C-alpha positions as CSV (number, residue, x, y, z in Angstrom):
1,M,-0.1,0.1,0.0
2,L,2.9,2.4,0.8
3,A,4.6,1.7,-2.5
4,L,1.1,2.4,-4.2
5,G,0.8,5.6,-2.6
6,I,4.4,6.7,-3.4
7,V,3.8,5.9,-7.0
8,A,0.6,7.9,-7.0
9,L,2.7,10.8,-5.5
10,L,5.3,10.7,-8.1
11,L,2.6,10.6,-10.8
12,L,1.0,13.6,-9.2
13,L,4.4,15.5,-9.1
14,I,5.0,14.8,-12.9
15,L,1.3,15.8,-13.9
16,I,1.8,19.3,-12.1
17,R,4.9,19.8,-14.0
18,V,7.6,19.2,-11.4
19,P,10.8,18.2,-13.5
20,V,11.0,14.6,-13.9
21,S,14.2,14.2,-11.9
22,F,13.1,16.2,-8.9
23,A,9.8,14.4,-8.8
24,I,11.5,11.1,-8.5
25,I,13.9,12.3,-6.1
26,G,11.2,13.8,-4.0
27,A,9.0,10.8,-4.1
28,G,11.8,8.4,-3.2
29,I,12.8,10.5,-0.2
30,V,9.4,10.8,1.3
31,G,9.0,7.0,0.7
32,L,12.3,6.3,2.5
33,F,11.3,8.8,5.3
34,L,8.1,6.9,5.9
35,I,9.8,3.6,6.0
36,G,12.9,4.3,8.2
37,G,12.9,8.0,9.1
38,L,15.9,10.4,8.7
39,P,18.6,7.9,9.2
40,I,17.8,5.9,6.2
41,V,17.2,9.1,4.0
42,D,20.5,10.4,5.4
43,G,22.3,7.0,4.4
44,V,20.8,6.9,0.9
45,M,21.5,10.4,0.2
46,Q,25.1,10.3,1.2
47,T,25.8,7.4,-1.1
48,A,23.2,7.3,-3.8
49,P,24.3,10.3,-6.1
50,A,27.9,9.1,-6.3
51,T,27.5,5.5,-6.8
52,S,24.4,5.7,-9.4
53,I,26.8,7.8,-11.8
54,M,30.0,6.5,-11.1
55,S,30.1,3.9,-14.0
56,Y,32.6,3.7,-16.9
57,S,29.9,2.8,-19.3
58,L,27.8,6.1,-18.4
59,S,30.7,8.1,-19.6
60,A,29.5,7.1,-23.1
61,V,26.5,9.1,-22.6
62,P,27.9,12.6,-22.7
63,L,30.3,11.6,-25.3
64,F,27.4,10.6,-27.8
65,I,25.7,13.7,-26.9
66,L,28.6,15.7,-27.6
67,M,29.1,14.0,-31.0
68,A,25.5,14.7,-32.1
69,Q,25.9,18.4,-31.2
70,L,29.2,18.6,-33.2
71,L,27.7,16.9,-36.1
72,M,24.7,19.5,-36.0
73,L,27.5,22.3,-35.9
74,S,29.1,20.6,-39.0
75,G,26.1,21.5,-41.2
76,L,26.5,18.0,-42.8
77,L,23.1,16.8,-41.4
78,D,21.2,18.8,-44.1
79,S,23.2,17.0,-47.0
80,L,21.8,13.9,-45.8
81,F,18.2,14.8,-47.1
82,G,19.7,16.3,-50.2
83,A,21.5,13.0,-51.1
84,A,18.5,10.6,-50.3
85,R,16.2,13.2,-52.2
86,A,18.5,13.1,-55.3
87,M,18.5,9.2,-55.4
88,V,14.8,8.6,-54.9
89,G,13.1,12.0,-55.4
90,R,11.8,11.0,-58.8
91,V,9.2,8.6,-57.9
92,R,6.0,9.4,-56.3
93,G,6.4,10.0,-52.6
94,G,10.1,10.2,-53.2
95,T,10.7,13.2,-51.1
96,A,8.7,11.4,-48.3
97,V,10.9,8.4,-48.8
98,A,14.1,10.6,-48.8
99,S,12.8,12.2,-45.4
100,V,12.6,8.5,-43.9
101,A,16.2,7.8,-45.4
102,A,17.6,10.8,-44.2
103,G,16.1,10.4,-40.7
104,T,17.5,6.9,-40.5
105,A,21.0,8.0,-41.5
106,F,20.7,10.9,-39.0
107,A,19.8,8.4,-36.2
108,A,23.0,6.4,-37.0
109,V,25.2,9.5,-36.1
110,S,23.1,11.4,-33.4
111,G,21.5,9.1,-30.8
112,S,18.6,11.8,-29.9
113,S,15.1,11.5,-30.8
114,T,14.3,15.1,-30.1
115,A,17.3,16.6,-31.9
116,S,16.7,14.2,-34.9
117,A,13.0,15.6,-35.2
118,A,14.1,19.1,-34.7
119,T,16.7,19.0,-37.4
120,L,14.5,16.9,-39.9
121,A,11.5,19.4,-39.3
122,Q,13.6,22.4,-40.1
123,T,14.8,20.7,-43.7
124,T,12.7,17.9,-44.9
125,T,9.2,19.1,-43.6
126,V,9.2,22.5,-45.1
127,K,10.5,20.9,-48.5
128,M,7.7,18.5,-48.6
129,I,5.1,21.2,-48.0
130,D,6.7,23.4,-50.7
131,E,6.3,20.2,-53.3
132,G,2.7,20.0,-52.4
133,Y,2.5,17.3,-49.6
134,S,-0.2,17.7,-47.2
135,P,1.2,19.6,-44.1
136,K,-0.5,16.8,-41.8
137,T,1.3,14.2,-43.7
138,A,4.6,15.9,-44.0
139,S,4.9,17.0,-40.3
140,G,3.4,13.9,-38.7
141,M,5.7,11.4,-40.5
142,V,8.9,13.5,-39.8
143,A,7.9,13.4,-36.0
144,V,7.7,9.6,-36.1
145,V,10.9,9.3,-38.1
146,G,12.8,11.2,-35.3
147,T,11.9,8.4,-33.0
148,L,14.4,6.1,-34.9
149,A,17.2,7.8,-33.2
150,A,16.3,5.9,-30.0
151,M,16.6,2.6,-31.8
152,I,19.5,2.7,-34.4
153,P,23.1,3.0,-32.7
154,P,24.4,5.1,-31.0
155,S,21.2,5.5,-29.1
156,I,21.5,7.2,-25.6
157,I,18.5,5.5,-24.5
158,L,19.8,2.1,-25.2
159,V,23.0,2.8,-23.6
160,F,21.0,3.9,-20.8
161,Y,18.8,0.8,-20.7
162,A,21.9,-1.5,-20.9
163,I,23.4,0.1,-17.9
164,T,20.0,0.0,-16.0
165,A,19.6,-3.8,-17.0
166,E,23.1,-4.6,-16.5
167,V,23.7,-6.1,-19.8
168,S,26.6,-5.4,-22.4
169,V,26.2,-1.7,-23.8
170,G,27.8,-3.0,-27.2
171,D,25.3,-6.0,-27.5
172,Q,22.5,-3.8,-26.9
173,L,23.4,-1.0,-29.3
174,I,24.2,-3.5,-32.0
175,A,20.6,-5.0,-31.4
176,G,19.0,-1.8,-32.4
177,F,20.3,-1.6,-35.8
178,L,18.1,-4.3,-37.6
179,P,15.0,-3.4,-35.9
180,G,15.6,0.4,-36.6
181,I,15.9,-0.5,-40.4
182,I,12.8,-2.6,-40.2
183,I,10.8,0.2,-38.6
184,A,12.1,2.7,-41.4
185,A,10.9,0.3,-44.0
186,A,7.5,-0.1,-42.3
187,L,7.1,3.6,-42.2
188,I,7.6,3.8,-45.9
189,V,5.0,1.1,-46.4
190,T,2.7,2.9,-44.3
191,L,3.3,6.0,-46.4
192,Y,2.2,4.1,-49.5
193,V,-0.6,2.4,-48.0
194,T,-2.0,5.9,-46.8
195,M,-1.1,7.4,-50.3
196,A,-3.2,4.8,-52.1
197,R,-6.3,6.5,-50.8
198,N,-5.4,9.7,-52.1
199,P,-2.4,9.6,-54.6
200,Q,-2.6,13.3,-55.5
201,S,-1.8,14.2,-51.6
202,V,1.8,12.7,-52.4
203,P,3.4,14.4,-55.4
204,V,6.3,13.3,-57.6
205,G,9.6,14.8,-56.7
206,M,12.1,16.3,-58.8
207,R,14.2,14.2,-61.4
208,A,18.0,14.5,-60.7
209,S,20.9,13.6,-63.1
210,W,23.4,11.0,-62.4
211,Q,26.0,13.8,-61.9
212,E,23.7,15.6,-59.4
213,K,23.2,12.3,-57.5
214,G,27.0,11.7,-57.4
215,H,27.6,15.2,-56.0
216,A,24.9,14.8,-53.4
217,V,26.1,11.4,-52.1
218,M,29.6,12.8,-52.1
219,T,28.7,15.8,-50.1
220,A,27.1,13.6,-47.4
221,S,29.8,10.7,-47.5
222,P,31.8,12.2,-44.8
223,L,29.2,11.2,-42.2
224,I,30.1,7.6,-43.0
225,L,33.3,8.1,-41.3
226,V,31.4,8.9,-38.0
227,F,29.3,5.8,-38.5
228,V,32.1,3.5,-39.0
229,A,34.0,5.0,-36.2
230,V,31.4,4.2,-33.8
231,V,29.0,1.3,-34.9
232,G,31.8,-0.5,-36.9
233,S,34.4,-0.3,-33.9
234,I,31.6,-1.8,-31.5
235,Y,30.5,-4.4,-33.8
236,I,34.0,-5.8,-34.6
237,G,35.0,-5.6,-30.8
238,V,38.2,-3.3,-31.2
239,A,36.6,-0.6,-29.0
240,T,34.2,-0.4,-26.0
241,P,31.0,1.8,-26.4
242,T,32.9,4.7,-24.4
243,E,35.8,4.3,-26.7
244,A,33.7,4.3,-29.7
245,A,31.8,7.5,-28.5
246,A,35.3,9.2,-28.2
247,L,36.1,8.1,-31.8
248,G,32.8,9.6,-32.9
249,C,33.6,12.8,-31.2
250,L,36.9,13.1,-32.7
251,S,35.4,12.3,-36.2
252,A,32.7,14.8,-35.7
253,L,35.2,17.6,-34.6
254,L,37.3,16.8,-37.7
255,L,34.3,17.4,-39.9
256,V,33.6,20.8,-38.0
257,V,37.0,21.8,-38.8
258,A,37.0,20.7,-42.2
259,K,33.8,22.7,-43.0
260,R,35.4,25.6,-41.5
261,R,32.6,26.0,-38.8
262,F,35.1,25.8,-35.8
263,T,34.9,28.8,-33.9
264,L,35.1,29.2,-29.9
265,V,31.8,30.6,-29.6
266,A,30.2,27.8,-31.6
267,V,32.0,25.2,-29.8
268,G,31.2,27.0,-26.6
269,R,27.4,26.6,-27.3
270,V,27.9,22.9,-28.0
271,L,29.7,22.3,-24.8
272,V,26.8,24.2,-22.9
273,E,24.1,22.0,-24.6
274,T,26.1,18.9,-23.8
275,V,26.5,19.6,-20.2
276,K,22.6,20.7,-19.8
277,T,21.5,17.4,-21.5
278,T,24.0,15.3,-19.6
279,A,23.1,16.9,-16.3
280,M,19.3,16.1,-16.8
281,I,19.9,12.5,-17.7
282,F,22.3,12.1,-14.7
283,A,19.8,13.6,-12.5
284,I,17.2,11.3,-13.6
285,I,19.6,8.4,-12.8
286,V,20.3,9.7,-9.5
287,G,16.6,9.9,-8.7
288,A,15.9,6.4,-10.1
289,H,18.6,5.1,-7.8
290,I,17.0,6.7,-4.8
291,F,13.6,5.5,-5.8
292,G,15.1,2.0,-6.3
293,H,16.4,1.9,-2.6
294,F,12.9,2.6,-1.6
295,L,11.2,-0.2,-3.9
296,T,14.0,-2.4,-2.4
297,E,12.8,-1.9,1.1
298,T,9.1,-2.4,0.3
299,R,10.1,-5.6,-1.6
300,V,7.6,-4.8,-4.2
301,T,9.5,-6.3,-7.1
302,V,9.5,-9.7,-5.4
303,S,6.1,-9.5,-4.6
304,I,4.9,-8.7,-8.2
305,V,7.1,-11.5,-9.7
306,S,5.6,-14.0,-7.3
307,W,2.2,-12.7,-8.2
308,V,2.5,-12.7,-11.8
309,G,4.2,-16.4,-11.6
310,S,1.3,-17.7,-9.9
311,L,-1.1,-16.6,-12.7
312,A,-2.4,-19.3,-15.0
313,V,-1.9,-17.2,-18.2
314,P,0.7,-17.6,-21.0
315,A,3.8,-15.7,-21.0
316,F,2.7,-13.8,-24.2
317,V,-0.4,-12.3,-22.5
318,V,1.7,-11.1,-19.5
319,M,3.9,-9.4,-22.1
320,L,1.1,-7.8,-23.8
321,A,-0.1,-6.3,-20.5
322,I,3.5,-5.1,-19.7
323,A,3.6,-3.5,-23.4
324,L,0.3,-1.9,-22.7
325,I,1.5,-0.4,-19.4
326,Y,4.7,1.0,-21.2
327,V,2.5,2.6,-24.0
328,V,0.3,4.4,-21.2
329,L,3.4,5.6,-19.3
330,G,4.8,7.0,-22.6
331,F,1.9,9.3,-22.7
332,F,3.1,11.1,-19.6
333,M,6.5,10.4,-18.9
334,D,10.1,11.0,-20.4
335,Q,11.5,7.8,-22.0
336,I,14.7,7.8,-19.8
337,A,12.6,8.2,-16.7
338,I,10.4,5.3,-17.8
339,I,13.2,3.0,-18.0
340,A,15.0,4.2,-14.9
341,L,11.8,3.6,-12.9
342,T,10.5,0.3,-14.4
343,V,13.2,-1.8,-15.6
344,P,14.5,-2.9,-12.1
345,V,11.0,-3.8,-11.3
346,V,9.8,-5.4,-14.6
347,L,13.1,-7.1,-15.8
348,P,13.2,-9.9,-13.2
349,L,9.7,-10.7,-14.3
350,V,10.6,-10.5,-17.9
351,L,13.4,-12.9,-17.3
352,D,11.3,-15.2,-15.1
353,L,9.0,-15.5,-18.0
354,G,12.0,-16.6,-20.2
355,Y,12.8,-13.5,-22.4
356,D,16.2,-12.2,-23.3
357,P,17.1,-8.7,-21.6
358,I,18.8,-7.6,-24.7
359,W,15.4,-8.1,-26.6
360,F,13.4,-6.6,-23.8
361,G,15.6,-3.4,-24.1
362,I,14.6,-2.9,-27.8
363,F,11.0,-3.8,-27.1
364,V,10.7,-1.3,-24.3
365,V,12.5,1.4,-26.0
366,L,10.1,1.1,-29.1
367,L,7.1,1.2,-26.8
368,A,8.3,4.0,-24.9
369,E,9.1,6.0,-28.1
370,V,5.4,5.6,-29.0
371,G,5.0,8.2,-26.3
372,M,7.1,10.8,-28.3
373,V,4.5,11.0,-30.9
374,T,1.2,10.5,-29.1
375,P,-0.7,13.3,-26.7
376,P,-0.7,14.7,-24.3
377,M,3.0,14.9,-24.0
378,G,4.3,14.0,-27.6
379,L,7.6,15.8,-27.3
380,N,8.6,15.2,-30.8
381,V,5.2,16.5,-32.2
382,F,5.6,19.8,-30.5
383,V,9.2,20.0,-31.6
384,V,8.2,19.4,-35.2
385,A,5.0,21.7,-34.8
386,K,7.3,24.6,-33.7
387,A,9.9,24.0,-36.1
388,A,7.8,23.7,-39.1
389,G,5.1,26.2,-38.3
390,Q,2.4,23.7,-38.1
391,R,-0.6,23.3,-35.7
392,V,0.1,20.5,-33.1
393,E,-3.3,18.9,-33.5
394,E,-2.6,18.5,-37.4
395,V,1.0,17.0,-36.5
396,F,-0.7,14.4,-34.1
397,R,-3.3,13.3,-36.7
398,G,-0.6,13.0,-39.2
399,A,1.5,10.8,-37.0
400,A,-1.4,8.4,-36.0
401,P,-1.1,6.0,-38.9
402,Y,2.6,5.7,-38.0
403,V,2.0,5.1,-34.4
404,V,-0.2,2.1,-35.5
405,T,2.7,0.7,-37.5
406,M,5.2,1.2,-34.7
407,L,2.9,-0.9,-32.4
408,L,2.5,-3.6,-35.2
409,V,6.2,-3.8,-35.4
410,A,6.6,-4.1,-31.6
411,L,4.0,-7.0,-31.8
412,T,6.0,-8.7,-34.4
413,F,9.2,-8.4,-32.4
414,L,7.2,-9.9,-29.4
415,I,6.2,-12.9,-31.7
416,F,9.4,-13.3,-33.3
417,P,12.2,-12.0,-30.9
418,E,15.0,-13.8,-32.9
419,I,14.7,-10.8,-35.2
420,V,16.1,-8.5,-32.7
421,L,18.7,-10.9,-31.4
422,W,20.0,-12.1,-34.8
423,I,22.9,-9.5,-35.3
424,P,24.0,-9.6,-31.6
425,G,24.2,-13.4,-32.1
426,T,26.8,-12.8,-35.0
427,A,29.0,-10.3,-33.2
């Protein structure tokens, strides 16, 4: 009963717009105080902040954030869309397909859903609308494509999940590659399914000559350096995720210098944004650690596992119920907060049901990302609406068909988990 009351307090704090990290820390402290008074609160607060973030693996998080910021500074990210558009723009819906391709490529060098959505909205959405696409279709699709950055390595959220679940960060990152490609392909299929109802709403793009295609691809090709440095080094085992993140930062910095965009003011802004984002993530980690102490004292995890184990229902049905919970949580909470709060409780149950923790990381992140494009929070939708000058309601409606697609892909991964585990099994 006490655990339920503290969870209700946490949700209330989040709903009244208390920053997620402070809401988690506050609810955890109140719970610990009610269990053991000031002595237990004092003991946890002396140790939790340091022990929760003193992890070598966690050092990859600020490095990946810095890499993404440097790549945005280089200006090369805009060239991704230009290259994809030159290759497939001539077919009906080609510019939209190019948006998905650019978003997928951007995800492979950014790791941030919000940054991906914001960058794509400023480039692809405007061009799609100018070509005659429905604003609803253009903005909604871009908002969903932005979520691919949470799946395709180097994903900050996957790194965070791996650390929380105590699994290999490298295996978790590599596991996200094939699912990310499958999701991107599913989004393109969804585009053409919706286009079949009204072909005129999705116009034919501009034809590009082979010379123009070659020039566009060459312009964007330096980004391959970053992808190879990060994902390639992890896959072949020559670098840890943290070392790979450092290589990615160095590669991104070289691109900034090569593009003559290196100035002290610009790099200063990059460093400030990196520190702000890192501080936000680490504050949530500290809060989750404190809240985890409270849950441990209440033994709620053991009770839940025992209760579910006693139910006479198939494991598949239990996983569907867990999936529904994650989708609902995504409506109201930040993805990192969802992972920090739920994985320590839910993962023992998932393992008891016979599922792989690497697979569960992909499953959870995909479901949590649905919340990025669904009301009421839908952070990606608000970012795209602001960047593209569209109404939020229109963006939500445009994203709806793609949300259904994401849920169907999640169901596919639940039925066929070997899809997710195939690449990690070959590493």
